[in-house]
Biopython code that builds the backbone (N, CA, C, O; Angstrom):
import numpy as np
from Bio.PDB.StructureBuilder import StructureBuilder

atoms = [
    (1, "PRO", "N", (-5.250, 5.320, 21.470)),
    (1, "PRO", "CA", (-5.138, 6.469, 22.350)),
    (1, "PRO", "C", (-6.260, 7.471, 22.085)),
    (1, "PRO", "O", (-6.624, 7.736, 20.939)),
    (2, "VAL", "N", (-6.784, 8.005, 23.149)),
    (2, "VAL", "CA", (-7.869, 8.968, 23.055)),
    (2, "VAL", "C", (-7.291, 10.377, 23.080)),
    (2, "VAL", "O", (-6.583, 10.749, 24.016)),
    (3, "ASP", "N", (-7.594, 11.151, 22.054)),
    (3, "ASP", "CA", (-7.143, 12.538, 22.014)),
    (3, "ASP", "C", (-8.152, 13.396, 22.758)),
    (3, "ASP", "O", (-9.349, 13.353, 22.474)),
    (4, "THR", "N", (-7.662, 14.173, 23.709)),
    (4, "THR", "CA", (-8.553, 15.049, 24.453)),
    (4, "THR", "C", (-8.596, 16.420, 23.791)),
    (4, "THR", "O", (-7.705, 16.794, 23.027)),
    (5, "LEU", "N", (-9.631, 17.141, 24.098)),
    (5, "LEU", "CA", (-9.810, 18.465, 23.521)),
    (5, "LEU", "C", (-8.785, 19.457, 24.078)),
    (5, "LEU", "O", (-8.275, 20.306, 23.347)),
    (6, "PHE", "N", (-8.489, 19.344, 25.374)),
    (6, "PHE", "CA", (-7.561, 20.259, 26.025)),
    (6, "PHE", "C", (-6.286, 19.525, 26.426)),
    (6, "PHE", "O", (-6.305, 18.325, 26.697)),
    (7, "SER", "N", (-5.188, 20.256, 26.459)),
    (7, "SER", "CA", (-3.926, 19.657, 26.899)),
    (7, "SER", "C", (-3.317, 20.414, 28.073)),
    (7, "SER", "O", (-2.420, 19.903, 28.743)),
    (8, "ARG", "N", (-3.793, 21.619, 28.324)),
    (8, "ARG", "CA", (-3.273, 22.426, 29.430)),
    (8, "ARG", "C", (-4.350, 22.540, 30.503)),
    (8, "ARG", "O", (-5.403, 23.140, 30.288)),
    (9, "TYR", "N", (-4.065, 21.957, 31.651)),
    (9, "TYR", "CA", (-5.025, 21.964, 32.747)),
    (9, "TYR", "C", (-4.484, 22.760, 33.921)),
    (9, "TYR", "O", (-3.273, 22.915, 34.073)),
    (10, "ILE", "N", (-5.395, 23.265, 34.753)),
    (10, "ILE", "CA", (-4.984, 23.905, 35.997)),
    (10, "ILE", "C", (-4.645, 22.785, 36.959)),
    (10, "ILE", "O", (-5.532, 22.086, 37.448)),
    (11, "GLU", "N", (-3.362, 22.616, 37.229)),
    (11, "GLU", "CA", (-2.886, 21.533, 38.081)),
    (11, "GLU", "C", (-1.606, 21.971, 38.778)),
    (11, "GLU", "O", (-0.902, 22.848, 38.278)),
    (12, "PRO", "N", (-1.296, 21.375, 39.922)),
    (12, "PRO", "CA", (-0.056, 21.737, 40.616)),
    (12, "PRO", "C", (1.159, 21.467, 39.729)),
    (12, "PRO", "O", (1.274, 20.408, 39.113)),
    (13, "GLY", "N", (2.057, 22.442, 39.679)),
    (13, "GLY", "CA", (3.262, 22.309, 38.879)),
    (13, "GLY", "C", (3.174, 22.981, 37.523)),
    (13, "GLY", "O", (4.189, 23.095, 36.834)),
    (14, "ARG", "N", (2.004, 23.426, 37.119)),
    (14, "ARG", "CA", (1.837, 24.071, 35.815)),
    (14, "ARG", "C", (2.420, 25.479, 35.858)),
    (14, "ARG", "O", (2.080, 26.265, 36.743)),
    (15, "LEU", "N", (3.283, 25.798, 34.920)),
    (15, "LEU", "CA", (3.869, 27.130, 34.817)),
    (15, "LEU", "C", (2.845, 28.059, 34.172)),
    (15, "LEU", "O", (2.251, 27.716, 33.149)),
    (16, "VAL", "N", (2.639, 29.224, 34.762)),
    (16, "VAL", "CA", (1.642, 30.169, 34.256)),
    (16, "VAL", "C", (2.252, 31.561, 34.136)),
    (16, "VAL", "O", (3.250, 31.882, 34.782)),
    (17, "VAL", "N", (1.629, 32.375, 33.294)),
    (17, "VAL", "CA", (2.003, 33.782, 33.152)),
    (17, "VAL", "C", (0.827, 34.595, 33.668)),
    (17, "VAL", "O", (-0.312, 34.381, 33.254)),
    (18, "ILE", "N", (1.104, 35.529, 34.574)),
    (18, "ILE", "CA", (0.048, 36.376, 35.118)),
    (18, "ILE", "C", (-0.274, 37.451, 34.079)),
    (18, "ILE", "O", (0.617, 38.171, 33.628)),
    (19, "ARG", "N", (-1.547, 37.555, 33.704)),
    (19, "ARG", "CA", (-1.971, 38.482, 32.653)),
    (19, "ARG", "C", (-2.509, 39.792, 33.185)),
    (19, "ARG", "O", (-2.533, 40.785, 32.458)),
    (20, "TYR", "N", (-2.943, 39.822, 34.442)),
    (20, "TYR", "CA", (-3.669, 40.970, 34.953)),
    (20, "TYR", "C", (-3.263, 41.223, 36.392)),
    (20, "TYR", "O", (-2.822, 40.304, 37.083)),
    (21, "GLY", "N", (-3.406, 42.448, 36.848)),
    (21, "GLY", "CA", (-3.104, 42.780, 38.233)),
    (21, "GLY", "C", (-1.726, 43.391, 38.382)),
    (21, "GLY", "O", (-1.056, 43.676, 37.390)),
    (22, "PRO", "N", (-1.302, 43.592, 39.622)),
    (22, "PRO", "CA", (-0.015, 44.251, 39.867)),
    (22, "PRO", "C", (1.192, 43.418, 39.434)),
    (22, "PRO", "O", (2.275, 43.969, 39.235)),
    (23, "LEU", "N", (1.027, 42.117, 39.285)),
    (23, "LEU", "CA", (2.134, 41.246, 38.880)),
    (23, "LEU", "C", (2.038, 40.833, 37.415)),
    (23, "LEU", "O", (2.640, 39.835, 37.019)),
    (24, "ALA", "N", (1.306, 41.568, 36.620)),
    (24, "ALA", "CA", (1.098, 41.207, 35.212)),
    (24, "ALA", "C", (2.431, 41.052, 34.488)),
    (24, "ALA", "O", (3.321, 41.893, 34.613)),
    (25, "GLY", "N", (2.555, 39.967, 33.732)),
    (25, "GLY", "CA", (3.771, 39.691, 32.982)),
    (25, "GLY", "C", (4.745, 38.777, 33.691)),
    (25, "GLY", "O", (5.698, 38.303, 33.072)),
    (26, "LYS", "N", (4.534, 38.512, 34.978)),
    (26, "LYS", "CA", (5.452, 37.644, 35.731)),
    (26, "LYS", "C", (5.083, 36.175, 35.532)),
    (26, "LYS", "O", (3.931, 35.838, 35.258)),
    (27, "VAL", "N", (6.075, 35.323, 35.674)),
    (27, "VAL", "CA", (5.903, 33.883, 35.519)),
    (27, "VAL", "C", (5.907, 33.245, 36.900)),
    (27, "VAL", "O", (6.725, 33.604, 37.747)),
    (28, "CYS", "N", (5.000, 32.300, 37.133)),
    (28, "CYS", "CA", (4.949, 31.597, 38.415)),
    (28, "CYS", "C", (4.384, 30.197, 38.196)),
    (28, "CYS", "O", (4.055, 29.818, 37.072)),
    (29, "THR", "N", (4.276, 29.443, 39.270)),
    (29, "THR", "CA", (3.827, 28.056, 39.206)),
    (29, "THR", "C", (2.597, 27.866, 40.074)),
    (29, "THR", "O", (2.517, 28.419, 41.171)),
    (30, "ILE", "N", (1.639, 27.087, 39.589)),
    (30, "ILE", "CA", (0.466, 26.753, 40.395)),
    (30, "ILE", "C", (0.888, 25.745, 41.454)),
    (30, "ILE", "O", (1.507, 24.727, 41.145)),
    (31, "VAL", "N", (0.546, 26.041, 42.713)),
    (31, "VAL", "CA", (0.894, 25.159, 43.822)),
    (31, "VAL", "C", (-0.330, 24.390, 44.300)),
    (31, "VAL", "O", (-0.228, 23.218, 44.661)),
    (32, "ASP", "N", (-1.490, 25.047, 44.303)),
    (32, "ASP", "CA", (-2.706, 24.418, 44.815)),
    (32, "ASP", "C", (-3.923, 25.110, 44.209)),
    (32, "ASP", "O", (-3.829, 26.232, 43.712)),
    (33, "MET", "N", (-5.058, 24.431, 44.255)),
    (33, "MET", "CA", (-6.315, 25.001, 43.796)),
    (33, "MET", "C", (-7.195, 25.251, 45.014)),
    (33, "MET", "O", (-7.380, 24.356, 45.839)),
    (34, "VAL", "N", (-7.737, 26.456, 45.134)),
    (34, "VAL", "CA", (-8.616, 26.792, 46.252)),
    (34, "VAL", "C", (-10.034, 26.338, 45.914)),
    (34, "VAL", "O", (-10.654, 25.600, 46.680)),
    (35, "ASP", "N", (-10.539, 26.777, 44.777)),
    (35, "ASP", "CA", (-11.841, 26.343, 44.270)),
    (35, "ASP", "C", (-11.797, 26.454, 42.746)),
    (35, "ASP", "O", (-10.715, 26.534, 42.165)),
    (36, "LEU", "N", (-12.944, 26.458, 42.106)),
    (36, "LEU", "CA", (-12.972, 26.491, 40.645)),
    (36, "LEU", "C", (-12.435, 27.785, 40.058)),
    (36, "LEU", "O", (-12.014, 27.814, 38.902)),
    (37, "ARG", "N", (-12.446, 28.852, 40.839)),
    (37, "ARG", "CA", (-12.070, 30.158, 40.301)),
    (37, "ARG", "C", (-10.762, 30.724, 40.850)),
    (37, "ARG", "O", (-10.286, 31.742, 40.348)),
    (38, "ARG", "N", (-10.174, 30.103, 41.854)),
    (38, "ARG", "CA", (-8.966, 30.660, 42.475)),
    (38, "ARG", "C", (-7.894, 29.587, 42.621)),
    (38, "ARG", "O", (-8.190, 28.426, 42.905)),
    (39, "VAL", "N", (-6.647, 29.996, 42.422)),
    (39, "VAL", "CA", (-5.509, 29.093, 42.591)),
    (39, "VAL", "C", (-4.465, 29.768, 43.472)),
    (39, "VAL", "O", (-4.447, 30.991, 43.612)),
    (40, "ILE", "N", (-3.605, 28.960, 44.056)),
    (40, "ILE", "CA", (-2.473, 29.480, 44.818)),
    (40, "ILE", "C", (-1.242, 29.334, 43.934)),
    (40, "ILE", "O", (-0.935, 28.244, 43.452)),
    (41, "VAL", "N", (-0.541, 30.447, 43.727)),
    (41, "VAL", "CA", (0.647, 30.449, 42.880)),
    (41, "VAL", "C", (1.865, 30.848, 43.709)),
    (41, "VAL", "O", (1.747, 31.481, 44.758)),
    (42, "ASP", "N", (3.028, 30.461, 43.211)),
    (42, "ASP", "CA", (4.288, 30.811, 43.860)),
    (42, "ASP", "C", (5.354, 30.895, 42.780)),
    (42, "ASP", "O", (5.376, 30.085, 41.854)),
    (43, "GLY", "N", (6.231, 31.870, 42.902)),
    (43, "GLY", "CA", (7.322, 32.026, 41.950)),
    (43, "GLY", "C", (8.614, 32.299, 42.690)),
    (43, "GLY", "O", (9.072, 33.441, 42.720)),
    (44, "PRO", "N", (9.218, 31.274, 43.292)),
    (44, "PRO", "CA", (10.415, 31.512, 44.101)),
    (44, "PRO", "C", (11.599, 32.047, 43.301)),
    (44, "PRO", "O", (12.462, 32.721, 43.863)),
    (45, "THR", "N", (11.657, 31.761, 42.007)),
    (45, "THR", "CA", (12.778, 32.240, 41.203)),
    (45, "THR", "C", (12.448, 33.503, 40.418)),
    (45, "THR", "O", (13.338, 34.120, 39.832)),
    (46, "THR", "N", (11.166, 33.893, 40.403)),
    (46, "THR", "CA", (10.767, 35.053, 39.601)),
    (46, "THR", "C", (10.257, 36.222, 40.428)),
    (46, "THR", "O", (9.856, 37.242, 39.869)),
    (47, "GLY", "N", (10.266, 36.093, 41.741)),
    (47, "GLY", "CA", (9.864, 37.198, 42.598)),
    (47, "GLY", "C", (8.379, 37.308, 42.850)),
    (47, "GLY", "O", (7.901, 38.369, 43.250)),
    (48, "VAL", "N", (7.639, 36.241, 42.626)),
    (48, "VAL", "CA", (6.203, 36.238, 42.916)),
    (48, "VAL", "C", (6.003, 35.518, 44.246)),
    (48, "VAL", "O", (6.319, 34.334, 44.371)),
    (49, "ALA", "N", (5.478, 36.237, 45.237)),
    (49, "ALA", "CA", (5.235, 35.634, 46.549)),
    (49, "ALA", "C", (4.043, 34.688, 46.452)),
    (49, "ALA", "O", (3.185, 34.843, 45.582)),
    (50, "ARG", "N", (3.995, 33.705, 47.354)),
    (50, "ARG", "CA", (2.876, 32.763, 47.375)),
    (50, "ARG", "C", (1.598, 33.512, 47.719)),
    (50, "ARG", "O", (1.532, 34.218, 48.726)),
    (51, "GLN", "N", (0.584, 33.353, 46.876)),
    (51, "GLN", "CA", (-0.669, 34.076, 47.065)),
    (51, "GLN", "C", (-1.787, 33.437, 46.260)),
    (51, "GLN", "O", (-1.556, 32.660, 45.333)),
    (52, "GLN", "N", (-3.013, 33.791, 46.648)),
    (52, "GLN", "CA", (-4.181, 33.374, 45.876)),
    (52, "GLN", "C", (-4.348, 34.334, 44.715)),
    (52, "GLN", "O", (-4.076, 35.528, 44.837)),
    (53, "ILE", "N", (-4.796, 33.805, 43.594)),
    (53, "ILE", "CA", (-5.014, 34.640, 42.423)),
    (53, "ILE", "C", (-6.187, 34.049, 41.637)),
    (53, "ILE", "O", (-6.306, 32.827, 41.549)),
    (54, "PRO", "N", (-7.050, 34.883, 41.067)),
    (54, "PRO", "CA", (-8.156, 34.347, 40.261)),
    (54, "PRO", "C", (-7.619, 33.622, 39.025)),
    (54, "PRO", "O", (-6.657, 34.075, 38.405)),
    (55, "SER", "N", (-8.231, 32.515, 38.675)),
    (55, "SER", "CA", (-7.743, 31.734, 37.539)),
    (55, "SER", "C", (-7.938, 32.471, 36.211)),
    (55, "SER", "O", (-7.292, 32.124, 35.222)),
    (56, "LYS", "N", (-8.796, 33.460, 36.170)),
    (56, "LYS", "CA", (-8.973, 34.249, 34.944)),
    (56, "LYS", "C", (-7.802, 35.208, 34.730)),
    (56, "LYS", "O", (-7.641, 35.737, 33.630)),
    (57, "TRP", "N", (-6.995, 35.440, 35.744)),
    (57, "TRP", "CA", (-5.860, 36.355, 35.644)),
    (57, "TRP", "C", (-4.611, 35.678, 35.098)),
    (57, "TRP", "O", (-3.598, 36.348, 34.897)),
    (58, "ILE", "N", (-4.650, 34.377, 34.855)),
    (58, "ILE", "CA", (-3.446, 33.659, 34.442)),
    (58, "ILE", "C", (-3.620, 33.029, 33.068)),
    (58, "ILE", "O", (-4.734, 32.719, 32.646)),
    (59, "SER", "N", (-2.494, 32.844, 32.375)),
    (59, "SER", "CA", (-2.456, 32.094, 31.122)),
    (59, "SER", "C", (-1.609, 30.857, 31.364)),
    (59, "SER", "O", (-0.486, 30.953, 31.857)),
    (60, "LEU", "N", (-2.144, 29.707, 31.019)),
    (60, "LEU", "CA", (-1.434, 28.449, 31.222)),
    (60, "LEU", "C", (-0.411, 28.243, 30.117)),
    (60, "LEU", "O", (-0.687, 28.516, 28.948)),
    (61, "THR", "N", (0.766, 27.764, 30.486)),
    (61, "THR", "CA", (1.774, 27.404, 29.492)),
    (61, "THR", "C", (1.764, 25.889, 29.337)),
    (61, "THR", "O", (1.069, 25.190, 30.075)),
    (62, "GLY", "N", (2.517, 25.396, 28.401)),
    (62, "GLY", "CA", (2.597, 23.952, 28.186)),
    (62, "GLY", "C", (3.647, 23.288, 29.050)),
    (62, "GLY", "O", (3.897, 22.092, 28.902)),
    (63, "ILE", "N", (4.268, 24.037, 29.952)),
    (63, "ILE", "CA", (5.368, 23.511, 30.767)),
    (63, "ILE", "C", (4.858, 23.151, 32.153)),
    (63, "ILE", "O", (4.091, 23.896, 32.763)),
    (64, "LYS", "N", (5.300, 21.991, 32.642)),
    (64, "LYS", "CA", (4.834, 21.516, 33.943)),
    (64, "LYS", "C", (5.986, 20.831, 34.663)),
    (64, "LYS", "O", (6.782, 20.126, 34.043)),
    (65, "CYS", "N", (6.071, 21.040, 35.975)),
    (65, "CYS", "CA", (7.040, 20.305, 36.788)),
    (65, "CYS", "C", (6.264, 19.356, 37.697)),
    (65, "CYS", "O", (5.056, 19.505, 37.878)),
    (66, "THR", "N", (6.955, 18.398, 38.255)),
    (66, "THR", "CA", (6.288, 17.389, 39.079)),
    (66, "THR", "C", (6.372, 17.784, 40.546)),
    (66, "THR", "O", (7.419, 17.645, 41.178)),
    (67, "ILE", "N", (5.257, 18.278, 41.080)),
    (67, "ILE", "CA", (5.159, 18.584, 42.510)),
    (67, "ILE", "C", (3.819, 18.080, 43.018)),
    (67, "ILE", "O", (2.880, 17.879, 42.248)),
    (68, "GLU", "N", (3.750, 17.884, 44.306)),
    (68, "GLU", "CA", (2.492, 17.496, 44.932)),
    (68, "GLU", "C", (1.684, 18.749, 45.236)),
    (68, "GLU", "O", (2.215, 19.860, 45.233)),
    (69, "ARG", "N", (0.421, 18.563, 45.492)),
    (69, "ARG", "CA", (-0.466, 19.670, 45.829)),
    (69, "ARG", "C", (-0.045, 20.296, 47.152)),
    (69, "ARG", "O", (0.170, 19.583, 48.131)),
    (70, "GLY", "N", (0.074, 21.619, 47.193)),
    (70, "GLY", "CA", (0.442, 22.319, 48.416)),
    (70, "GLY", "C", (1.912, 22.211, 48.768)),
    (70, "GLY", "O", (2.268, 22.297, 49.943)),
    (71, "ALA", "N", (2.770, 22.025, 47.785)),
    (71, "ALA", "CA", (4.204, 21.869, 48.033)),
    (71, "ALA", "C", (4.796, 23.134, 48.654)),
    (71, "ALA", "O", (4.364, 24.249, 48.363)),
    (72, "ARG", "N", (5.799, 22.934, 49.520)),
    (72, "ARG", "CA", (6.482, 24.071, 50.140)),
    (72, "ARG", "C", (7.370, 24.765, 49.115)),
    (72, "ARG", "O", (7.638, 24.231, 48.039)),
    (73, "GLU", "N", (7.818, 25.963, 49.469)),
    (73, "GLU", "CA", (8.659, 26.741, 48.557)),
    (73, "GLU", "C", (9.978, 26.024, 48.270)),
    (73, "GLU", "O", (10.457, 26.028, 47.136)),
    (74, "LYS", "N", (10.555, 25.414, 49.288)),
    (74, "LYS", "CA", (11.821, 24.696, 49.128)),
    (74, "LYS", "C", (11.653, 23.517, 48.162)),
    (74, "LYS", "O", (12.504, 23.283, 47.304)),
    (75, "THR", "N", (10.558, 22.784, 48.311)),
    (75, "THR", "CA", (10.271, 21.651, 47.432)),
    (75, "THR", "C", (10.039, 22.131, 46.005)),
    (75, "THR", "O", (10.491, 21.500, 45.050)),
    (76, "LEU", "N", (9.337, 23.241, 45.866)),
    (76, "LEU", "CA", (9.059, 23.806, 44.548)),
    (76, "LEU", "C", (10.351, 24.236, 43.854)),
    (76, "LEU", "O", (10.526, 23.990, 42.660)),
    (77, "LYS", "N", (11.255, 24.877, 44.600)),
    (77, "LYS", "CA", (12.541, 25.291, 44.025)),
    (77, "LYS", "C", (13.315, 24.090, 43.500)),
    (77, "LYS", "O", (13.879, 24.140, 42.406)),
    (78, "LYS", "N", (13.344, 23.003, 44.284)),
    (78, "LYS", "CA", (14.054, 21.788, 43.867)),
    (78, "LYS", "C", (13.431, 21.196, 42.608)),
    (78, "LYS", "O", (14.144, 20.779, 41.695)),
    (79, "ALA", "N", (12.102, 21.160, 42.559)),
    (79, "ALA", "CA", (11.411, 20.591, 41.401)),
    (79, "ALA", "C", (11.637, 21.440, 40.156)),
    (79, "ALA", "O", (11.828, 20.903, 39.065)),
    (80, "LEU", "N", (11.616, 22.763, 40.312)),
    (80, "LEU", "CA", (11.857, 23.652, 39.174)),
    (80, "LEU", "C", (13.275, 23.473, 38.636)),
    (80, "LEU", "O", (13.495, 23.489, 37.425)),
    (81, "ALA", "N", (14.235, 23.300, 39.548)),
    (81, "ALA", "CA", (15.623, 23.105, 39.130)),
    (81, "ALA", "C", (15.813, 21.730, 38.488)),
    (81, "ALA", "O", (16.518, 21.602, 37.486)),
    (82, "ALA", "N", (15.187, 20.707, 39.063)),
    (82, "ALA", "CA", (15.346, 19.341, 38.553)),
    (82, "ALA", "C", (14.752, 19.185, 37.154)),
    (82, "ALA", "O", (15.328, 18.500, 36.309)),
    (83, "ASP", "N", (13.617, 19.810, 36.908)),
    (83, "ASP", "CA", (12.953, 19.699, 35.604)),
    (83, "ASP", "C", (13.393, 20.782, 34.623)),
    (83, "ASP", "O", (12.922, 20.803, 33.485)),
    (84, "ASP", "N", (14.278, 21.676, 35.035)),
    (84, "ASP", "CA", (14.771, 22.785, 34.216)),
    (84, "ASP", "C", (13.612, 23.565, 33.589)),
    (84, "ASP", "O", (13.601, 23.842, 32.390)),
    (85, "VAL", "N", (12.651, 23.904, 34.427)),
    (85, "VAL", "CA", (11.436, 24.579, 33.965)),
    (85, "VAL", "C", (11.745, 25.961, 33.407)),
    (85, "VAL", "O", (11.240, 26.324, 32.345)),
    (86, "MET", "N", (12.563, 26.733, 34.106)),
    (86, "MET", "CA", (12.851, 28.090, 33.631)),
    (86, "MET", "C", (13.678, 28.061, 32.343)),
    (86, "MET", "O", (13.536, 28.946, 31.499)),
    (87, "GLY", "N", (14.528, 27.066, 32.188)),
    (87, "GLY", "CA", (15.274, 26.907, 30.938)),
    (87, "GLY", "C", (14.351, 26.599, 29.771)),
    (87, "GLY", "O", (14.510, 27.135, 28.675)),
    (88, "LYS", "N", (13.379, 25.723, 30.026)),
    (88, "LYS", "CA", (12.387, 25.398, 28.994)),
    (88, "LYS", "C", (11.552, 26.627, 28.652)),
    (88, "LYS", "O", (11.210, 26.857, 27.492)),
    (89, "TRP", "N", (11.226, 27.419, 29.691)),
    (89, "TRP", "CA", (10.426, 28.628, 29.456)),
    (89, "TRP", "C", (11.197, 29.620, 28.599)),
    (89, "TRP", "O", (10.642, 30.185, 27.657)),
    (90, "GLU", "N", (12.478, 29.840, 28.915)),
    (90, "GLU", "CA", (13.288, 30.798, 28.161)),
    (90, "GLU", "C", (13.456, 30.373, 26.703)),
    (90, "GLU", "O", (13.704, 31.215, 25.840)),
    (91, "ALA", "N", (13.322, 29.073, 26.417)),
    (91, "ALA", "CA", (13.477, 28.575, 25.049)),
    (91, "ALA", "C", (12.207, 28.723, 24.215)),
    (91, "ALA", "O", (12.251, 28.529, 23.001)),
    (92, "THR", "N", (11.080, 29.059, 24.834)),
    (92, "THR", "CA", (9.822, 29.175, 24.086)),
    (92, "THR", "C", (9.751, 30.498, 23.331)),
    (92, "THR", "O", (10.385, 31.481, 23.717)),
    (93, "GLN", "N", (8.977, 30.510, 22.259)),
    (93, "GLN", "CA", (8.767, 31.730, 21.486)),
    (93, "GLN", "C", (8.071, 32.795, 22.320)),
    (93, "GLN", "O", (8.351, 33.985, 22.176)),
    (94, "TRP", "N", (7.172, 32.371, 23.184)),
    (94, "TRP", "CA", (6.416, 33.274, 24.055)),
    (94, "TRP", "C", (7.374, 34.092, 24.917)),
    (94, "TRP", "O", (7.247, 35.313, 25.007)),
    (95, "ALA", "N", (8.335, 33.412, 25.550)),
    (95, "ALA", "CA", (9.294, 34.091, 26.425)),
    (95, "ALA", "C", (10.218, 35.004, 25.623)),
    (95, "ALA", "O", (10.539, 36.109, 26.060)),
    (96, "LYS", "N", (10.642, 34.541, 24.451)),
    (96, "LYS", "CA", (11.527, 35.352, 23.617)),
    (96, "LYS", "C", (10.829, 36.638, 23.169)),
    (96, "LYS", "O", (11.424, 37.716, 23.178)),
    (97, "LYS", "N", (9.568, 36.507, 22.781)),
    (97, "LYS", "CA", (8.809, 37.675, 22.343)),
    (97, "LYS", "C", (8.600, 38.641, 23.506)),
    (97, "LYS", "O", (8.692, 39.858, 23.344)),
    (98, "LYS", "N", (8.315, 38.074, 24.690)),
    (98, "LYS", "CA", (8.097, 38.888, 25.885)),
    (98, "LYS", "C", (9.362, 39.667, 26.258)),
    (98, "LYS", "O", (9.287, 40.843, 26.616)),
    (99, "SER", "N", (10.523, 39.010, 26.172)),
    (99, "SER", "CA", (11.772, 39.691, 26.509)),
    (99, "SER", "C", (12.129, 40.738, 25.450)),
    (99, "SER", "O", (12.718, 41.768, 25.779)),
    (100, "ALA", "N", (11.783, 40.490, 24.191)),
    (100, "ALA", "CA", (12.039, 41.475, 23.138)),
    (100, "ALA", "C", (11.188, 42.723, 23.347)),
    (100, "ALA", "O", (11.660, 43.840, 23.138)),
    (101, "VAL", "N", (9.943, 42.536, 23.757)),
    (101, "VAL", "CA", (9.059, 43.674, 24.031)),
    (101, "VAL", "C", (9.594, 44.477, 25.210)),
    (101, "VAL", "O", (9.587, 45.707, 25.182)),
    (102, "GLU", "N", (10.062, 43.776, 26.250)),
    (102, "GLU", "CA", (10.632, 44.457, 27.419)),
    (102, "GLU", "C", (11.888, 45.237, 27.037)),
    (102, "GLU", "O", (12.089, 46.360, 27.499)),
    (103, "ALA", "N", (12.739, 44.639, 26.188)),
    (103, "ALA", "CA", (13.958, 45.320, 25.759)),
    (103, "ALA", "C", (13.619, 46.558, 24.932)),
    (103, "ALA", "O", (14.285, 47.587, 25.042)),
    (104, "LYS", "N", (12.592, 46.454, 24.113)),
    (104, "LYS", "CA", (12.189, 47.584, 23.275)),
    (104, "LYS", "C", (11.641, 48.733, 24.117)),
    (104, "LYS", "O", (11.802, 49.900, 23.759)),
    (105, "LYS", "N", (10.998, 48.405, 25.229)),
    (105, "LYS", "CA", (10.455, 49.439, 26.114)),
    (105, "LYS", "C", (11.554, 50.271, 26.761)),
    (105, "LYS", "O", (11.337, 51.439, 27.082)),
    (106, "THR", "N", (12.728, 49.684, 26.956)),
    (106, "THR", "CA", (13.810, 50.385, 27.646)),
    (106, "THR", "C", (14.677, 51.228, 26.704)),
    (106, "THR", "O", (15.577, 51.930, 27.163)),
    (107, "LEU", "N", (14.417, 51.166, 25.396)),
    (107, "LEU", "CA", (15.223, 51.932, 24.448)),
    (107, "LEU", "C", (14.974, 53.429, 24.594)),
    (107, "LEU", "O", (13.868, 53.864, 24.919)),
    (108, "THR", "N", (16.020, 54.203, 24.348)),
    (108, "THR", "CA", (15.883, 55.661, 24.333)),
    (108, "THR", "C", (15.374, 56.091, 22.956)),
    (108, "THR", "O", (15.238, 55.269, 22.051)),
    (109, "ASP", "N", (15.101, 57.366, 22.811)),
    (109, "ASP", "CA", (14.586, 57.894, 21.550)),
    (109, "ASP", "C", (15.589, 57.671, 20.417)),
    (109, "ASP", "O", (15.212, 57.255, 19.322)),
    (110, "PHE", "N", (16.859, 57.948, 20.686)),
    (110, "PHE", "CA", (17.886, 57.791, 19.656)),
    (110, "PHE", "C", (18.077, 56.322, 19.286)),
    (110, "PHE", "O", (18.269, 55.998, 18.114)),
    (111, "GLU", "N", (18.025, 55.437, 20.272)),
    (111, "GLU", "CA", (18.161, 54.001, 19.993)),
    (111, "GLU", "C", (16.987, 53.493, 19.153)),
    (111, "GLU", "O", (17.172, 52.649, 18.276)),
    (112, "ARG", "N", (15.792, 53.998, 19.417)),
    (112, "ARG", "CA", (14.628, 53.632, 18.601)),
    (112, "ARG", "C", (14.806, 54.130, 17.165)),
    (112, "ARG", "O", (14.438, 53.443, 16.212)),
    (113, "PHE", "N", (15.371, 55.322, 17.021)),
    (113, "PHE", "CA", (15.633, 55.876, 15.690)),
    (113, "PHE", "C", (16.641, 55.013, 14.939)),
    (113, "PHE", "O", (16.442, 54.696, 13.767)),
    (114, "LYS", "N", (17.735, 54.630, 15.626)),
    (114, "LYS", "CA", (18.748, 53.787, 14.989)),
    (114, "LYS", "C", (18.156, 52.443, 14.570)),
    (114, "LYS", "O", (18.502, 51.911, 13.516)),
    (115, "LEU", "N", (17.279, 51.904, 15.385)),
    (115, "LEU", "CA", (16.633, 50.632, 15.075)),
    (115, "LEU", "C", (15.717, 50.769, 13.861)),
    (115, "LEU", "O", (15.640, 49.868, 13.027)),
    (116, "MET", "N", (15.027, 51.901, 13.772)),
    (116, "MET", "CA", (14.119, 52.142, 12.653)),
    (116, "MET", "C", (14.907, 52.293, 11.346)),
    (116, "MET", "O", (14.485, 51.782, 10.308)),
    (117, "VAL", "N", (16.043, 52.988, 11.392)),
    (117, "VAL", "CA", (16.841, 53.244, 10.200)),
    (117, "VAL", "C", (17.556, 51.975, 9.734)),
    (117, "VAL", "O", (17.732, 51.770, 8.534)),
    (118, "ALA", "N", (17.959, 51.141, 10.660)),
    (118, "ALA", "CA", (18.734, 49.938, 10.314)),
    (118, "ALA", "C", (17.970, 48.956, 9.465)),
    (118, "ALA", "O", (18.503, 47.906, 9.105)),
]
sb = StructureBuilder()
sb.init_structure("model")
sb.init_model(0)
sb.init_chain("A")
sb.init_seg("    ")
for serial, (resi, resn, name, xyz) in enumerate(atoms, 1):
    if name == "N":
        sb.init_residue(resn, " ", resi, " ")
    sb.init_atom(name, np.array(xyz, "f"), 0.0, 1.0, " ", f" {name:<3s}", serial, name[0])
structure = sb.get_structure()
């Protein structure tokens, strides 16, 4: 077997996290590639509408579902449910850390104090 240098490729079905822009921090799936620098993403379960986004704005995860290029939203929802993609995402350290940071942001001053003292 030949070991490749990279294991995460920009491909349809790849789960990504948006790093920059108005949707920063949201999780979505690559549906199609426009060119070398832009991809079409969709997040039917996470509230990300189908749109073009620069590939530099996304971080690739190791999770992938099986869809064809240019899949419809309905097909994508079925594939995400069949492969339990969001369940796999929630089980990763990345997602756990992200949710902990979000929970910490919502704490009040007194709750932060109690956390510090504990």
